[in-house]
ChimeraX commands (.cxc) that place a marker at each C-alpha (Angstrom):
marker #1 position -101.12,45.45,3.97 radius 0.5
marker #1 position -99.29,43.55,1.51 radius 0.5
marker #1 position -98.88,43.77,-1.81 radius 0.5
marker #1 position -99.35,40.68,-4.03 radius 0.5
marker #1 position -95.78,40.65,-5.81 radius 0.5
marker #1 position -94.81,40.12,-2.09 radius 0.5
marker #1 position -97.14,37.54,-0.67 radius 0.5
marker #1 position -96.22,35.64,-3.99 radius 0.5
marker #1 position -92.85,35.78,-3.05 radius 0.5
marker #1 position -93.31,34.84,0.46 radius 0.5
marker #1 position -95.68,31.76,-0.51 radius 0.5
marker #1 position -93.28,31.03,-3.10 radius 0.5
marker #1 position -95.80,30.76,-6.23 radius 0.5
marker #1 position -96.02,32.82,-9.32 radius 0.5
marker #1 position -98.19,35.52,-8.54 radius 0.5
marker #1 position -100.73,34.19,-11.16 radius 0.5
marker #1 position -101.37,31.57,-9.23 radius 0.5
marker #1 position -102.78,33.84,-5.92 radius 0.5
marker #1 position -104.81,35.17,-9.29 radius 0.5
marker #1 position -106.29,31.68,-9.96 radius 0.5
marker #1 position -106.51,29.74,-6.83 radius 0.5
marker #1 position -107.82,33.18,-4.40 radius 0.5
marker #1 position -108.93,36.43,-6.23 radius 0.5
marker #1 position -111.55,33.59,-8.79 radius 0.5
marker #1 position -112.12,31.04,-6.05 radius 0.5
marker #1 position -115.93,30.59,-6.12 radius 0.5
marker #1 position -116.18,28.35,-3.20 radius 0.5
marker #1 position -118.58,28.85,0.14 radius 0.5
marker #1 position -115.96,31.79,1.60 radius 0.5
marker #1 position -115.69,33.60,-2.02 radius 0.5
marker #1 position -112.73,34.93,-3.21 radius 0.5
marker #1 position -109.97,36.44,-0.81 radius 0.5
marker #1 position -110.60,39.61,-0.12 radius 0.5
marker #1 position -108.43,42.13,-1.54 radius 0.5
marker #1 position -107.97,45.96,-3.21 radius 0.5
marker #1 position -106.54,47.29,-5.90 radius 0.5
marker #1 position -105.01,50.80,-6.59 radius 0.5
marker #1 position -104.61,50.98,-10.63 radius 0.5
marker #1 position -102.63,47.17,-11.55 radius 0.5
marker #1 position -101.91,47.08,-7.45 radius 0.5
marker #1 position -103.34,44.59,-5.59 radius 0.5
marker #1 position -102.93,44.54,-2.33 radius 0.5
marker #1 position -104.03,42.13,0.95 radius 0.5
marker #1 position -104.86,42.72,4.51 radius 0.5
marker #1 position -103.32,40.28,6.09 radius 0.5
marker #1 position -105.79,40.48,8.79 radius 0.5
marker #1 position -108.32,39.43,6.26 radius 0.5
marker #1 position -106.23,37.09,4.98 radius 0.5
marker #1 position -105.80,35.59,8.08 radius 0.5
marker #1 position -109.66,35.59,8.25 radius 0.5
marker #1 position -110.59,34.19,4.96 radius 0.5
marker #1 position -108.19,31.31,5.45 radius 0.5
marker #1 position -109.95,30.16,8.09 radius 0.5
marker #1 position -113.03,30.52,6.80 radius 0.5
marker #1 position -111.69,28.75,4.01 radius 0.5
marker #1 position -110.74,25.44,5.57 radius 0.5
marker #1 position -113.78,25.34,8.00 radius 0.5
marker #1 position -115.70,21.73,7.03 radius 0.5
marker #1 position -118.46,23.14,6.11 radius 0.5
marker #1 position -116.79,25.40,3.15 radius 0.5
marker #1 position -115.00,22.57,1.87 radius 0.5
marker link #1:1,2 radius 0.2
marker link #1:2,3 radius 0.2
marker link #1:3,4 radius 0.2
marker link #1:4,5 radius 0.2
marker link #1:5,6 radius 0.2
marker link #1:6,7 radius 0.2
marker link #1:7,8 radius 0.2
marker link #1:8,9 radius 0.2
marker link #1:9,10 radius 0.2
marker link #1:10,11 radius 0.2
marker link #1:11,12 radius 0.2
marker link #1:12,13 radius 0.2
marker link #1:13,14 radius 0.2
marker link #1:14,15 radius 0.2
marker link #1:15,16 radius 0.2
marker link #1:16,17 radius 0.2
marker link #1:17,18 radius 0.2
marker link #1:18,19 radius 0.2
marker link #1:19,20 radius 0.2
marker link #1:20,21 radius 0.2
marker link #1:21,22 radius 0.2
marker link #1:22,23 radius 0.2
marker link #1:23,24 radius 0.2
marker link #1:24,25 radius 0.2
marker link #1:25,26 radius 0.2
marker link #1:26,27 radius 0.2
marker link #1:27,28 radius 0.2
marker link #1:28,29 radius 0.2
marker link #1:29,30 radius 0.2
marker link #1:30,31 radius 0.2
marker link #1:31,32 radius 0.2
marker link #1:32,33 radius 0.2
marker link #1:33,34 radius 0.2
marker link #1:34,35 radius 0.2
marker link #1:35,36 radius 0.2
marker link #1:36,37 radius 0.2
marker link #1:37,38 radius 0.2
marker link #1:38,39 radius 0.2
marker link #1:39,40 radius 0.2
marker link #1:40,41 radius 0.2
marker link #1:41,42 radius 0.2
marker link #1:42,43 radius 0.2
marker link #1:43,44 radius 0.2
marker link #1:44,45 radius 0.2
marker link #1:45,46 radius 0.2
marker link #1:46,47 radius 0.2
marker link #1:47,48 radius 0.2
marker link #1:48,49 radius 0.2
marker link #1:49,50 radius 0.2
marker link #1:50,51 radius 0.2
marker link #1:51,52 radius 0.2
marker link #1:52,53 radius 0.2
marker link #1:53,54 radius 0.2
marker link #1:54,55 radius 0.2
marker link #1:55,56 radius 0.2
marker link #1:56,57 radius 0.2
marker link #1:57,58 radius 0.2
marker link #1:58,59 radius 0.2
marker link #1:59,60 radius 0.2
marker link #1:60,61 radius 0.2
view
């Protein structure tokens, strides 16, 4: 499990970028799986890997 701020720091992007490009993604793969605990947003690393793979499939581009 990884917190959105930690993920943003690791990817060297702003938190807002993840929200706009992953959580609001409306392509065939759907938005990135995540869950919230109050104001905190978390990603399960396995779900993130699977979603990234699905999003890269030719039929989901």
